[in-house]
GUDOKOL-472150 format. One line per field, with one value per residue: residue number from 1; residue in one letter; x, y, z negated of N, C-alpha, C, O in turn. Coordinates in Angstrom, 2 decimals, padded with zeros to 5 digits. Each point is the difference from the previous one (the first is absolute). Example, Ala and Ser with C-alpha at 12.3 -4.5 7.8 and 13.67 -1.06 7.14 Angstrom:
<atoms>
gupa <- c(1,2)
gumi <- c(A,S)
n_x <- c(013.19,-001.39)
n_y <- c(-005.69,001.07)
n_z <- c(-007.80,001.38)
ca_x <- c(-000.89,000.82)
ca_y <- c(001.19,001.19)
ca_z <- c(000.00,-000.06)
c_x <- c(000.90,-000.77)
c_y <- c(001.20,001.09)
c_z <- c(000.00,-000.73)
o_x <- c(001.04,000.51)
o_y <- c(-000.02,001.11)
o_z <- c(-000.66,-000.17)
</atoms>
This chain:
<atoms>
gupa <- c(1,2,3,4,5,6,7,8,9,10,11,12,13,14,15,16,17,18,19,20,21,22,23,24,25,26,27,28,29,30,31,32,33,34,35,36,37,38,39,40,41,42,43,44,45,46,47,48,49,50,51,52,53,54,55,56,57,58,59,60,61,62,63,64,65,66,67,68,69,70,71,72,73,74,75,76,77,78,79,80,81,82,83,84,85,86,87,88,89,90,91,92,93,94,95,96,97,98,99,100,101,102,103,104,105,106,107)
gumi <- c(M,R,K,H,T,T,P,F,Q,K,K,V,Y,S,F,L,K,E,N,V,P,R,G,K,V,T,T,Y,K,A,L,A,K,A,L,K,S,S,P,R,A,V,G,Q,A,L,R,R,N,P,Y,A,P,S,V,P,C,H,R,V,V,A,S,D,R,S,I,G,G,F,K,G,K,T,A,G,R,A,V,A,E,K,I,S,L,L,K,K,E,K,V,A,F,Q,D,N,R,V,E,E,E,H,V,L,R,E,I)
n_x <- c(041.66,-001.95,000.67,-001.22,000.62,000.21,-001.61,-001.74,-001.08,-002.24,-001.31,-000.42,-001.59,-001.90,-002.12,-001.49,-000.91,-001.66,-001.74,-000.96,001.41,001.63,-000.22,-001.37,-001.09,-001.10,-001.40,-000.76,000.96,002.10,-000.15,-000.06,001.61,001.73,-001.53,000.57,001.43,-001.23,001.26,-001.95,-000.33,000.51,-001.22,-002.31,-000.84,000.47,-002.17,-001.47,001.12,-001.44,-000.11,-001.53,002.00,-000.06,-001.50,001.54,-000.57,001.06,-001.10,-000.91,-000.32,000.39,-002.53,-000.45,-000.92,-002.13,000.60,-000.66,-002.01,-000.83,-001.18,000.36,001.77,-000.11,-000.39,001.99,-001.19,-001.63,-001.34,000.06,-002.01,-002.02,-000.85,-000.13,-002.51,-001.34,-000.46,-001.31,-001.85,001.66,-001.58,-000.19,001.21,-002.24,001.88,001.27,001.00,-002.67,002.54,-000.74,001.89,-002.09,-000.26,-001.15,000.55,001.63,-001.21)
n_y <- c(-241.10,-001.25,001.73,000.00,-000.28,002.31,000.73,000.69,-000.71,-001.61,001.66,-000.31,-002.39,000.22,000.85,-000.04,-001.92,001.50,000.49,-001.81,001.83,-001.87,000.01,-001.76,001.93,-001.26,001.99,000.85,002.47,000.34,-000.81,001.68,001.57,-000.90,000.23,001.94,000.99,-001.24,001.69,001.14,001.16,001.91,001.43,000.54,000.79,002.15,000.29,000.65,001.31,-000.87,001.71,000.75,001.15,-002.24,000.62,000.20,-001.42,-000.43,-000.10,000.02,001.76,000.89,000.61,-000.20,-002.57,000.33,-000.42,001.73,-000.61,-001.06,-000.97,002.31,000.80,001.22,-001.96,001.62,-001.73,000.50,001.33,-000.38,-001.24,000.70,000.19,-001.72,-000.69,001.75,000.96,-001.88,001.78,-000.31,-001.53,003.00,001.25,000.80,000.53,-001.36,001.83,-000.97,-000.53,002.52,001.35,-000.87,001.68,-002.54,002.11,-000.62,-001.14)
n_z <- c(076.79,000.63,002.06,-001.97,002.07,-000.79,000.38,-001.90,-001.93,000.08,-001.31,-002.18,-000.55,001.90,000.18,-001.52,000.42,001.01,-002.12,-000.48,000.51,000.93,-002.39,-000.65,000.79,-001.66,000.96,-002.26,-000.49,-000.79,-001.96,-001.76,-000.24,-001.31,-002.27,-000.39,-001.89,-001.85,000.04,-000.05,001.96,000.42,-000.72,-000.51,002.13,-000.22,-000.66,001.40,000.37,001.45,002.16,-002.31,001.04,-000.23,-001.67,001.44,-001.58,001.22,002.05,-001.85,001.44,-001.98,-000.07,-002.41,001.12,-001.05,-002.05,-001.03,000.94,-001.68,001.75,001.18,000.64,-002.32,-001.09,-000.56,-000.25,-000.10,-001.84,-002.49,-001.46,-000.86,-001.94,-001.59,-000.12,-001.56,-001.71,-001.16,-000.34,-001.86,-000.61,000.88,-000.22,-000.76,-001.26,-001.97,000.33,000.98,000.53,-000.37,000.62,-001.29,-001.25,000.21,001.06,001.31,-001.29)
ca_x <- c(-000.94,-000.60,-000.40,-000.27,-000.14,-001.03,000.20,000.62,001.32,001.47,-000.18,000.33,001.85,000.25,000.44,000.76,000.52,-000.06,000.03,001.18,001.24,001.04,001.07,-001.45,-001.18,-001.12,-000.75,-000.99,-000.51,000.65,-000.07,-001.42,-001.17,000.23,-000.96,-001.55,-000.46,000.46,001.43,-000.12,-000.68,001.77,000.60,-000.22,000.73,001.50,000.25,000.13,001.08,000.71,001.09,001.40,000.14,000.10,-001.31,000.69,-000.85,001.05,000.83,-001.27,000.58,-000.79,000.73,001.02,001.52,000.14,000.30,-001.59,-000.02,000.68,-000.07,-001.73,001.06,000.57,001.12,000.40,000.88,-000.71,000.64,001.12,000.75,-000.26,002.08,000.80,000.35,000.41,001.28,001.19,-000.11,000.76,-001.00,000.56,-000.81,000.26,-001.22,-001.52,-000.47,001.02,000.21,-000.91,000.03,000.08,-001.56,-000.53,-001.17,-000.82,000.33)
ca_y <- c(000.35,001.23,001.23,001.01,001.47,000.65,000.32,001.98,-000.40,-000.25,000.77,000.85,-000.31,-000.57,001.38,000.63,-000.77,-000.23,001.62,001.00,-000.74,000.32,001.33,001.07,000.01,000.99,000.00,-000.61,000.44,-000.43,-001.13,-000.33,000.44,-000.62,-001.03,000.89,-000.91,000.64,-000.05,-000.81,-001.50,-000.50,-000.25,-001.14,-000.90,-000.09,-000.59,-001.72,-000.03,-001.36,-000.02,001.22,001.25,000.01,000.97,000.82,000.85,000.62,000.73,000.52,000.72,000.63,001.12,000.87,-000.38,-000.84,-001.54,-001.10,-001.46,-001.16,-001.03,-000.19,000.51,001.74,-000.19,-001.37,-001.00,000.18,000.94,000.06,-001.00,000.65,001.05,-000.91,-000.26,001.36,-000.18,-001.14,000.08,001.82,000.84,000.21,000.67,001.33,000.37,-000.93,000.17,-000.25,000.75,000.18,-000.16,-001.03,-000.60,000.07,-000.13,-000.55,-001.09)
ca_z <- c(-000.38,001.09,-000.72,000.58,000.66,000.86,001.54,-000.84,-000.72,001.31,001.33,-000.41,-000.07,001.05,000.37,-001.18,-000.04,001.33,000.42,-000.80,-000.11,-001.45,000.18,000.24,-000.92,000.23,-001.21,000.07,000.75,002.12,000.57,000.24,001.12,001.09,000.31,000.14,-000.88,-000.73,-001.19,-001.20,000.25,000.17,-001.62,-000.30,000.65,-000.76,-001.15,-000.27,001.00,-000.59,000.63,000.07,000.70,001.35,000.49,-001.31,-000.72,-001.20,000.39,-000.01,-001.39,-000.29,000.67,-000.21,000.53,-001.06,000.47,000.18,-000.68,000.42,-001.04,-000.70,-001.47,000.55,-001.08,-000.34,000.71,001.33,000.88,000.01,001.26,001.56,000.25,000.27,000.95,001.03,-000.22,000.72,000.86,000.27,000.24,-000.81,-001.50,-000.37,-001.24,000.16,001.37,001.01,000.78,001.97,001.38,-000.01,000.32,001.10,-000.23,001.13,000.58)
c_x <- c(-000.37,-000.19,-001.54,-000.45,-001.49,000.28,000.98,001.61,001.20,000.36,001.10,001.72,000.79,000.72,001.56,001.98,000.82,001.06,001.14,001.18,000.54,000.34,-001.19,-000.68,-001.24,-000.93,-001.51,-000.93,-000.10,-000.26,-001.49,-000.36,000.75,-000.44,-001.38,-000.54,000.64,000.96,-000.60,-000.33,001.33,000.71,-000.29,000.42,001.50,000.43,-000.33,000.73,000.94,001.07,001.52,000.98,-000.13,-001.16,000.69,-001.28,001.08,000.16,-001.51,000.10,-001.32,000.37,000.49,001.57,000.35,000.03,-001.44,000.24,000.96,-000.41,-001.75,000.74,000.16,001.40,000.46,001.25,-000.65,000.59,002.04,000.49,-000.17,000.89,001.21,000.10,000.24,001.62,000.98,-000.25,000.22,-001.03,000.45,-001.07,000.69,-001.08,-001.25,-000.67,001.48,000.25,-000.59,000.88,000.15,-001.63,-000.37,-001.39,-001.08,000.11,-001.02)
c_y <- c(001.72,000.89,000.44,001.20,000.17,000.02,001.23,-000.53,-000.34,000.71,001.30,-000.29,-000.48,001.51,000.61,-000.97,000.19,001.48,000.90,-001.17,000.44,001.38,001.01,-000.19,000.68,-000.15,-000.90,000.40,-000.13,-001.32,-000.35,000.91,-000.82,-001.31,000.32,-000.44,001.38,000.00,-001.23,-001.54,-000.46,-000.16,-001.20,-001.13,-000.37,-000.18,-001.39,-000.65,-001.75,-000.29,000.53,-000.93,-000.16,000.76,001.48,001.31,000.98,000.92,000.94,000.99,001.22,001.27,000.87,-000.16,-000.43,-001.51,-000.42,-001.14,-001.39,-001.27,000.29,000.79,001.08,000.32,-001.21,-000.97,000.00,000.91,000.17,-001.12,000.67,001.26,-000.69,-000.41,000.76,000.09,-000.55,000.00,001.48,001.25,000.63,000.57,001.28,000.31,-001.22,-000.43,-000.71,001.21,-000.01,-001.37,-001.42,000.01,000.68,000.72,-000.04,-001.47,-000.74)
c_z <- c(000.87,-001.18,000.93,000.07,000.81,001.62,000.18,-000.17,001.52,001.18,-000.86,-000.15,000.97,000.17,-000.70,000.51,001.46,000.37,-001.39,-000.10,-001.48,000.04,000.27,-000.78,001.22,-000.83,000.62,000.79,001.42,000.00,-000.12,001.35,001.55,000.25,-000.09,-000.74,-001.26,-000.84,-001.12,000.38,000.81,-001.30,-000.18,000.49,-000.16,-001.22,000.17,000.86,-000.62,000.37,000.03,-000.51,001.59,000.98,-000.84,-000.17,-001.01,000.96,000.41,-001.41,000.44,001.13,-000.45,-000.54,-001.47,000.30,-000.33,-001.03,000.97,-000.52,-000.64,-001.37,000.92,-000.90,-000.27,000.40,001.33,000.86,000.46,001.68,001.34,000.06,000.36,001.51,001.47,-000.17,001.20,001.44,000.97,-000.32,-001.67,-000.79,-000.38,-000.86,000.81,001.51,001.39,000.67,000.81,000.64,-000.29,000.50,001.26,-000.28,000.81,000.91,001.10)
o_x <- c(000.70,-000.31,000.03,-000.48,-000.60,001.10,000.97,000.97,001.08,000.66,000.64,001.04,001.16,001.22,001.10,001.01,001.07,000.88,000.69,-000.19,-000.39,000.24,000.16,000.09,000.09,000.06,-000.18,-000.82,-000.91,-000.07,-000.57,-000.94,-000.54,000.36,-000.85,-000.96,000.70,-000.17,000.69,000.04,000.21,000.91,000.87,000.55,000.36,001.19,000.59,-000.43,000.91,000.68,001.00,-000.39,-000.03,000.25,-000.57,-000.12,-000.44,000.80,-000.04,000.17,-000.60,001.12,000.57,000.82,001.16,-000.28,-000.27,000.95,000.65,000.39,-000.70,-000.76,000.10,000.67,-000.52,001.08,000.96,000.71,000.54,000.80,000.83,000.71,000.64,001.03,000.55,000.77,000.79,000.63,-000.54,000.35,000.24,-001.07,001.21,-001.21,-000.81,-000.67,001.23,-000.91,-000.11,-000.51,001.07,-000.41,000.24,-000.86,-001.17,000.69,000.34)
o_y <- c(001.01,-000.24,000.15,000.64,-000.88,-000.45,000.20,000.13,000.43,-000.37,000.67,000.64,-000.33,000.15,000.18,000.70,-000.58,000.29,001.01,-001.19,000.81,000.60,001.15,-000.95,000.69,-000.89,-000.60,-000.71,-000.19,-000.31,-000.84,-000.41,000.14,-000.69,-000.88,-000.72,000.95,-001.08,-000.95,-001.01,-001.21,-000.83,-000.87,-000.87,-001.17,-000.21,-000.87,-001.15,-000.07,-000.83,-000.06,-000.94,000.99,000.02,000.39,001.03,000.51,000.75,000.33,-000.45,-000.03,000.23,000.70,000.73,-000.36,-000.39,-001.13,-000.14,000.12,-000.17,-000.78,-000.15,000.00,001.01,-001.12,000.53,-000.38,-000.10,000.19,000.11,-000.05,000.34,000.49,000.10,-000.34,-000.47,000.50,-000.71,000.54,001.17,-000.75,-000.59,000.20,-000.10,000.11,-001.00,000.10,000.82,-001.01,-001.12,-000.42,-000.84,001.13,-000.64,000.27,000.06,-001.05)
o_z <- c(000.00,-001.17,001.22,-000.93,000.60,000.30,000.74,000.76,000.40,000.97,000.82,000.13,-000.25,-000.02,000.51,-000.07,000.14,000.81,-000.09,-000.26,-000.84,001.05,000.39,-000.78,001.01,-000.84,001.06,000.57,000.81,001.19,000.69,000.67,001.11,000.95,000.17,000.29,000.34,-000.58,-000.35,-000.72,000.07,-000.10,000.12,-000.66,000.04,-000.26,-000.62,000.12,-000.83,-000.60,000.72,-000.70,000.73,001.20,-001.02,000.67,-001.03,-000.55,001.18,-001.13,001.07,000.44,000.83,-000.53,-000.18,001.13,000.41,-000.77,001.04,-001.16,-000.65,-000.96,001.22,000.18,000.08,000.28,000.68,001.00,001.09,000.94,000.90,000.94,000.93,000.67,001.05,000.84,000.80,000.79,000.96,000.16,-000.95,-000.11,000.15,000.20,000.93,000.29,000.08,000.11,000.70,-000.04,000.44,000.80,000.43,-000.60,-000.28,001.02,000.55)
</atoms>
């Protein structure tokens, strides 16, 4: 079955996959700036990502380094899954936030 994605979604997914490696995260704001878009538009594209975790939307967090959402949810199992994926990639947390050393503020 083919998964329908818009041209904007494809742009977000491709850029993310190519520019945010394992062990690093970026923010919705930084990703939006790189794509000349808005954080909200990027977040909406990521919440509809049918290719996760191959397209690593789990590597995008809020500007304050808090986890943000995952799969359209902001709590529960989905967020726990996002944290688990990041920990498997050796992303460290302190006080429920990604440690600064793992954050790509400009991409």
